[in-house]
C-alpha positions as CSV (number, residue, x, y, z in Angstrom):
1,X,-30.5,-80.1,-13.9
2,X,-31.9,-83.2,-14.6
3,X,-29.7,-85.7,-17.2
4,X,-28.0,-82.5,-18.4
5,X,-31.4,-80.8,-19.3
6,X,-32.2,-77.6,-17.5
7,X,-35.4,-77.8,-15.1
8,X,-38.0,-75.3,-15.5
9,X,-36.8,-73.7,-12.4
10,X,-33.2,-73.3,-13.9
11,X,-34.7,-71.8,-17.0
12,X,-36.8,-69.3,-14.8
13,X,-33.5,-68.4,-12.8
14,X,-31.9,-68.1,-15.9
15,X,-34.1,-65.1,-16.7
16,X,-32.7,-63.3,-13.7
17,X,-29.1,-64.3,-14.4
18,X,-29.2,-63.2,-17.9
19,X,-30.9,-59.7,-16.8
20,X,-28.5,-59.0,-14.2
21,X,-25.4,-59.9,-16.5
22,X,-26.7,-58.2,-19.8
23,X,-28.3,-55.2,-18.2
24,X,-26.3,-54.3,-15.1
25,X,-22.7,-55.5,-15.5
26,X,-20.4,-53.2,-17.5
27,X,-17.5,-55.0,-19.3
28,X,-15.4,-51.7,-18.7
29,X,-14.8,-52.2,-15.1
30,X,-16.4,-55.6,-14.5
31,X,-18.6,-54.1,-12.0
32,X,-22.6,-54.4,-11.6
33,X,-24.3,-51.0,-11.3
34,X,-27.4,-50.4,-9.1
35,X,-30.0,-49.6,-11.6
36,X,-31.3,-48.9,-15.0
37,X,-32.5,-45.3,-16.0
38,X,-34.5,-46.1,-19.3
39,X,-34.2,-49.0,-22.0
40,X,-31.1,-48.2,-23.8
41,X,-28.4,-50.9,-23.6
42,X,-26.2,-48.6,-21.3
43,X,-29.3,-47.5,-19.3
44,X,-27.3,-48.7,-15.9
45,X,-24.3,-46.3,-16.6
46,X,-25.3,-43.9,-19.2
47,X,-26.5,-41.3,-16.4
48,X,-23.6,-41.8,-13.9
49,X,-22.0,-38.9,-12.6
50,X,-19.0,-37.7,-14.9
51,X,-15.6,-37.9,-14.0
52,X,-15.5,-34.1,-13.3
53,X,-18.5,-34.4,-10.9
54,X,-17.2,-37.3,-9.0
55,X,-14.0,-35.4,-8.6
56,X,-15.7,-32.5,-7.0
57,X,-17.6,-35.2,-4.8
58,X,-21.3,-34.3,-6.4
59,X,-23.7,-35.2,-5.2
60,X,-22.0,-36.5,-1.8
61,X,-18.6,-37.8,-0.9
62,X,-19.9,-41.6,-1.2
63,X,-21.7,-41.4,-4.4
64,X,-24.9,-42.5,-2.6
65,X,-28.0,-42.3,-4.8
66,X,-26.0,-42.1,-8.2
67,X,-26.2,-45.7,-9.3
68,X,-22.4,-46.6,-8.5
69,X,-22.5,-46.8,-5.0
70,X,-22.8,-50.5,-4.3
71,X,-20.8,-52.2,-6.6
72,X,-18.6,-54.2,-4.1
73,X,-22.0,-55.4,-2.5
74,X,-23.1,-56.7,-5.8
75,X,-20.1,-58.4,-6.4
76,X,-19.9,-60.2,-3.0
77,X,-23.3,-61.6,-3.8
78,X,-22.7,-62.5,-7.6
79,X,-19.4,-64.1,-6.6
80,X,-21.1,-66.4,-4.2
81,X,-23.7,-67.3,-6.5
82,X,-21.1,-68.2,-9.2
83,X,-19.3,-70.3,-6.8
84,X,-22.3,-71.9,-5.6
85,X,-23.5,-72.7,-9.2
86,X,-20.1,-74.2,-9.9
87,X,-20.7,-76.4,-7.0
88,X,-24.1,-77.4,-7.8
89,X,-23.5,-78.2,-11.5
90,X,-19.8,-78.7,-12.1
91,X,-20.4,-76.0,-15.0
92,X,-16.9,-74.9,-16.3
93,X,-18.4,-71.7,-17.7
94,X,-18.4,-70.5,-14.3
95,X,-14.7,-70.1,-14.3
96,X,-14.9,-67.2,-16.7
97,X,-17.8,-65.7,-14.8
98,X,-16.0,-65.7,-11.5
99,X,-13.0,-64.3,-13.3
100,X,-15.0,-61.4,-14.4
101,X,-16.4,-60.7,-11.0
102,X,-12.9,-60.7,-9.5
103,X,-11.3,-58.5,-12.3
104,X,-14.0,-55.6,-10.9
105,X,-13.1,-56.7,-7.4
106,X,-9.3,-56.1,-8.1
107,X,-9.8,-53.0,-10.0
108,X,-11.7,-51.3,-7.0
109,X,-9.3,-52.7,-4.4
110,X,-6.2,-51.2,-6.6
111,X,-7.7,-47.8,-8.3
112,X,-6.9,-45.8,-5.3
113,X,-3.6,-44.3,-4.4
114,X,-4.4,-45.1,-0.5
115,X,-3.5,-48.4,-0.2
116,X,-6.1,-50.7,1.5
117,X,-9.1,-48.0,0.5
118,X,-11.9,-49.8,-1.1
119,X,-14.2,-47.4,-3.0
120,X,-17.9,-48.0,-3.4
121,X,-17.6,-48.2,-7.2
122,X,-15.5,-47.0,-10.2
123,X,-16.6,-45.2,-13.1
124,X,-16.7,-46.9,-16.5
125,X,-16.0,-43.6,-18.1
126,X,-12.5,-43.7,-17.5
127,X,-11.9,-46.8,-15.4
128,X,-10.5,-44.9,-12.5
129,X,-12.8,-42.1,-10.9
130,X,-14.6,-43.0,-7.9
131,X,-15.9,-41.3,-4.7
132,X,-13.6,-40.9,-1.4
133,X,-15.8,-42.5,0.9
134,X,-16.9,-46.1,1.4
135,X,-18.4,-48.2,3.9
136,X,-17.6,-51.6,6.0
137,X,-20.2,-53.2,4.1
138,X,-18.5,-52.6,1.0
139,X,-15.3,-54.4,2.9
140,X,-17.5,-57.1,4.2
141,X,-18.8,-58.5,0.8
142,X,-15.3,-57.9,-0.7
143,X,-13.8,-60.0,1.9
144,X,-16.6,-62.7,1.5
145,X,-16.1,-63.0,-2.0
146,X,-12.3,-63.1,-2.3
147,X,-12.5,-65.9,0.6
148,X,-15.4,-68.0,-1.6
149,X,-13.0,-67.4,-4.9
150,X,-9.9,-68.3,-3.1
151,X,-10.8,-71.5,-1.5
152,X,-12.9,-72.7,-4.7
153,X,-11.8,-74.9,-7.8
154,X,-12.2,-71.9,-9.9
155,X,-9.5,-69.7,-8.7
156,X,-5.9,-69.7,-10.3
157,X,-2.7,-68.7,-9.1
158,X,-2.5,-65.2,-10.5
159,X,-6.0,-64.6,-8.7
160,X,-4.8,-66.0,-5.4
161,X,-1.6,-63.8,-5.3
162,X,-3.6,-60.9,-6.3
163,X,-6.2,-61.6,-3.3
164,X,-3.3,-62.0,-1.0
165,X,-1.8,-58.5,-1.8
166,X,-5.2,-56.9,-1.5
167,X,-6.1,-58.5,1.6
168,X,-2.7,-57.6,3.0
169,X,-3.2,-53.8,2.0
170,X,-6.5,-53.7,3.7
171,X,-5.4,-55.5,7.0
172,X,-2.4,-53.0,7.0
173,X,-4.8,-49.9,6.4
174,X,-7.4,-51.5,9.2
175,X,-4.4,-52.0,11.8
176,X,-3.2,-48.6,11.2
177,X,-6.7,-46.8,11.2
178,X,-8.7,-48.8,13.7
179,X,-7.5,-47.5,17.0
180,X,-9.0,-45.6,20.0
181,X,-7.7,-42.4,18.9
182,X,-9.6,-42.8,15.7
183,X,-13.0,-43.8,17.6
184,X,-12.2,-47.3,16.0
185,X,-13.1,-45.8,12.5
186,X,-11.2,-46.4,9.1
187,X,-10.1,-43.3,7.3
188,X,-11.7,-42.2,3.9
189,X,-9.3,-41.7,0.7
190,X,-8.6,-38.1,1.9
191,X,-7.6,-39.0,5.3
192,X,-10.6,-38.0,7.2
193,X,-13.4,-39.8,8.5
194,X,-16.5,-40.7,6.7
195,X,-20.1,-41.9,7.1
196,X,-20.1,-45.5,8.0
197,X,-16.4,-46.5,9.0
198,X,-16.5,-47.6,12.4
199,X,-15.4,-51.0,12.8
200,X,-14.7,-51.8,16.4
201,X,-15.7,-50.2,19.7
202,X,-19.4,-49.3,20.1
203,X,-20.6,-51.2,17.0
204,X,-24.0,-53.1,16.6
205,X,-23.8,-56.9,17.0
206,X,-24.1,-57.7,13.4
207,X,-21.1,-55.4,12.8
208,X,-18.6,-57.1,15.5
209,X,-17.0,-59.6,13.4
210,X,-16.2,-57.6,10.2
211,X,-12.8,-56.7,11.4
212,X,-11.8,-59.9,12.5
213,X,-13.0,-61.8,9.7
214,X,-10.7,-59.8,7.3
215,X,-7.7,-60.6,9.8
216,X,-8.4,-64.1,9.8
217,X,-8.9,-64.3,5.9
218,X,-5.5,-62.6,5.7
219,X,-3.8,-64.9,8.0
220,X,-5.2,-67.9,6.3
221,X,-4.3,-66.9,2.7
222,X,-0.9,-65.3,3.5
223,X,0.3,-67.5,6.5
224,X,1.8,-64.6,8.0
225,X,1.4,-65.2,11.9
226,X,1.0,-61.4,12.6
227,X,-2.5,-61.6,11.2
228,X,-3.5,-64.8,13.4
229,X,-2.3,-62.5,16.2
230,X,-4.5,-59.7,15.2
231,X,-7.5,-62.2,14.6
232,X,-7.2,-63.5,18.2
233,X,-6.7,-60.2,19.6
234,X,-10.6,-59.4,18.6
235,X,-12.1,-62.9,18.2
236,X,-13.3,-63.6,21.6
237,X,-15.2,-60.2,22.6
238,X,-16.4,-60.0,18.5
239,X,-18.2,-63.7,19.1
240,X,-19.7,-62.6,22.5
241,X,-21.1,-59.4,21.0
242,X,-22.4,-61.1,17.8
243,X,-24.5,-63.7,20.0
244,X,-26.4,-60.7,21.0
245,X,-27.8,-60.1,17.6
246,X,-31.5,-60.3,17.6
247,X,-32.6,-62.1,14.3
248,X,-34.6,-59.6,11.8
249,X,-33.8,-56.6,13.9
250,X,-32.3,-54.6,11.2
251,X,-32.1,-54.5,7.4
252,X,-32.2,-58.1,5.9
253,X,-29.0,-57.0,4.2
254,X,-27.1,-56.6,7.4
255,X,-28.3,-60.1,8.6
256,X,-26.8,-61.5,5.2
257,X,-23.5,-59.7,6.0
258,X,-23.6,-61.1,9.5
259,X,-24.1,-64.4,8.3
260,X,-21.2,-64.0,5.8
261,X,-18.7,-63.0,8.5
262,X,-19.8,-65.7,11.0
263,X,-19.8,-68.6,8.1
264,X,-16.0,-67.5,7.2
265,X,-15.2,-67.7,10.7
266,X,-16.7,-71.2,10.9
267,X,-15.1,-72.2,8.0
268,X,-11.5,-70.8,8.7
269,X,-11.2,-71.2,12.5
270,X,-9.9,-74.5,13.6
271,X,-11.1,-74.2,17.2
272,X,-13.9,-76.7,17.6
273,X,-15.6,-74.6,20.4
274,X,-15.7,-71.6,18.0
275,X,-17.1,-73.5,15.2
276,X,-19.7,-74.8,17.0
277,X,-20.3,-71.4,18.6
278,X,-21.0,-69.9,14.9
279,X,-22.7,-73.1,14.0
280,X,-25.3,-72.6,16.5
281,X,-25.9,-68.9,15.8
282,X,-26.1,-69.5,12.2
283,X,-29.1,-72.1,12.9
284,X,-30.7,-69.5,15.1
285,X,-30.7,-67.0,12.3
286,X,-31.9,-69.5,9.7
287,X,-35.4,-70.0,10.5
288,X,-36.6,-66.6,11.1
289,X,-34.8,-65.2,7.9
290,X,-36.3,-68.2,5.7
291,X,-39.7,-67.5,7.2
292,X,-39.4,-63.7,6.5
293,X,-38.3,-64.1,2.8
294,X,-41.5,-66.5,2.3
295,X,-43.9,-63.7,3.7
296,X,-42.1,-61.0,1.7
297,X,-42.4,-62.9,-1.5
298,X,-46.2,-63.7,-0.9
299,X,-46.6,-59.8,-0.2
300,X,-44.7,-59.1,-3.5
301,X,-46.7,-61.6,-5.7
302,X,-49.7,-59.5,-5.9
303,X,-51.2,-56.6,-8.2
304,X,-50.0,-53.9,-5.5
305,X,-46.5,-55.8,-5.3
306,X,-46.3,-55.4,-9.2
307,X,-46.7,-51.7,-9.0
308,X,-43.7,-51.4,-6.8
309,X,-41.6,-53.7,-8.4
310,X,-42.1,-51.7,-11.8
311,X,-41.1,-48.3,-10.7
312,X,-39.0,-46.7,-13.1
313,X,-35.7,-44.9,-11.7
314,X,-34.6,-41.6,-12.8
315,X,-31.4,-39.7,-13.5
316,X,-29.9,-39.0,-10.0
317,X,-29.7,-35.4,-10.8
318,X,-33.7,-34.9,-10.3
319,X,-34.0,-37.5,-7.4
320,X,-35.0,-36.5,-4.0
321,X,-32.0,-36.1,-1.6
322,X,-32.0,-35.3,2.2
323,X,-29.4,-33.8,4.4
324,X,-27.8,-36.5,6.5
325,X,-25.1,-34.9,8.5
326,X,-21.5,-33.4,8.3
327,X,-18.5,-35.6,8.2
328,X,-14.9,-34.6,7.6
329,X,-15.6,-31.3,6.2
330,X,-18.3,-32.2,4.0
331,X,-22.0,-32.5,4.2
332,X,-23.8,-35.7,3.0
333,X,-27.0,-35.5,1.0
334,X,-28.2,-39.0,0.4
335,X,-31.4,-40.7,-0.5
336,X,-33.3,-42.6,2.1
337,X,-35.6,-45.6,1.4
338,X,-38.6,-43.7,3.3
339,X,-38.4,-40.7,0.9
340,X,-36.5,-42.2,-2.2
341,X,-39.5,-43.7,-4.0
342,X,-37.7,-46.0,-6.2
343,X,-36.1,-47.9,-3.2
344,X,-39.3,-49.7,-2.8
345,X,-38.8,-51.9,-6.0
346,X,-35.5,-52.8,-4.6
347,X,-35.3,-53.6,-0.9
348,X,-38.2,-55.9,-0.6
349,X,-37.1,-58.0,-3.6
350,X,-33.7,-58.1,-2.3
351,X,-34.8,-59.4,1.1
352,X,-36.6,-62.3,-0.6
353,X,-33.3,-63.7,-1.6
354,X,-31.2,-62.4,1.3
355,X,-33.5,-64.1,3.7
356,X,-33.1,-67.7,1.8
357,X,-29.4,-67.2,1.4
358,X,-29.0,-66.6,5.2
359,X,-30.6,-69.9,5.8
360,X,-28.9,-71.6,2.9
361,X,-25.5,-70.8,4.4
362,X,-26.2,-72.3,7.7
363,X,-24.3,-75.8,7.8
364,X,-27.0,-78.7,8.1
365,X,-30.1,-76.7,7.6
366,X,-32.2,-77.8,4.6
367,X,-34.3,-75.0,3.1
368,X,-37.6,-75.9,2.9
369,X,-39.2,-76.9,-0.5
370,X,-41.7,-74.4,0.2
371,X,-39.3,-71.5,0.4
372,X,-37.4,-72.8,-2.5
373,X,-40.6,-72.6,-4.5
374,X,-41.7,-69.1,-3.4
375,X,-38.1,-68.0,-4.6
376,X,-38.5,-69.3,-7.9
377,X,-41.8,-68.2,-8.1
378,X,-40.7,-64.5,-7.1
379,X,-38.0,-64.8,-9.9
380,X,-40.6,-65.7,-12.6
381,X,-43.0,-62.9,-11.2
382,X,-40.6,-60.2,-12.2
383,X,-41.2,-58.8,-15.1
384,X,-37.4,-58.0,-16.4
385,X,-38.6,-55.7,-19.2
386,X,-40.0,-53.2,-16.6
387,X,-37.9,-53.9,-13.4
388,X,-34.7,-51.6,-13.2
389,X,-32.8,-52.8,-9.9
390,X,-29.9,-55.0,-9.2
391,X,-32.0,-56.8,-6.5
392,X,-32.5,-60.1,-8.6
393,X,-28.6,-60.7,-7.7
394,X,-29.8,-61.7,-4.3
395,X,-32.4,-64.4,-5.8
396,X,-29.7,-65.8,-7.8
397,X,-27.5,-66.2,-5.2
398,X,-30.2,-67.7,-2.7
399,X,-31.2,-70.1,-5.6
400,X,-27.7,-71.5,-6.1
401,X,-26.7,-71.6,-2.6
402,X,-29.8,-74.0,-1.8
403,X,-28.7,-76.1,-5.3
404,X,-25.5,-76.5,-3.9
405,X,-26.5,-78.3,-0.8
406,X,-28.5,-80.9,-2.6
């Protein structure tokens, strides 16, 4: 903004913002769904599995490939974007946007009869149907979004109390589930173990802080010393494992989730040595992820890139699925990026925003003018009449994180 007048860059990013809120957000659940199937106003939800199919775990216990499997991932990115936009502009309209995102988060965190279980998403058909499996990724983005809202000027007392209740339920669930006898895995809603539930033990470096970040956040919001004890029990080993992460050694979204966990620890842990360790690590992440984003944007802003960005999505019932294994008495048939052609319009575009967001989250790091320019050009390059995925959420998050640091 210049003298209260939106700049051309802000107007460009507003197109991304409007696309996500107008086409992918459903007010019945206050959640962002994954993609559009057609051009109808309800194209993001029209072809979701009916509650009867969800109840029967069709097509799989996690809802992979249906369009409702990443609602909490999307909520985490959008909450970060909303808070950053408020920090950059002081726009009071962001208060209601944050409230909408949190209403979806709260529904998701309380809809299950199993306390502390966080589904991937909820069906807007009845506001309660959901699949029985989830992942540590969904929890991670929920934790970070809750942290951002709780400690922002946009939260109210009712939201803070709700966040404390939800975090406590999740922390209690994790404390009960994440034990050696369960191979450090949390349980699905049905009591069995699912696809992506390991939180400790033999986890990758980018996953090591996910459990401690929950205990730290629960401690800092509730003041309960038990959660301080739980956090400190895991902290040192988790930080040591995290430092082994090699930037760009996995999917960009994993790098962003790692940065979420490190930034939360940096902000909430009062130990100067821990904070310096986190700051140094975030700087290690910033440069390669920012450079990757620039490269990815340049690759996409080509005629070939246009073809990928405009791949249409189809009803999940005629999509290609592959067998991915057998967990907890159920077989999982899931779409894979290498086989699920539509994903090629999603992951590369998402990575452009995620990489710059990783860099922008680093204290003291200035995202280069060149990287910011590529980000805005990327958002402008997307034809929102033809693009079908929720990937622009990451572009929005990255842009406003950069603006909030200026």
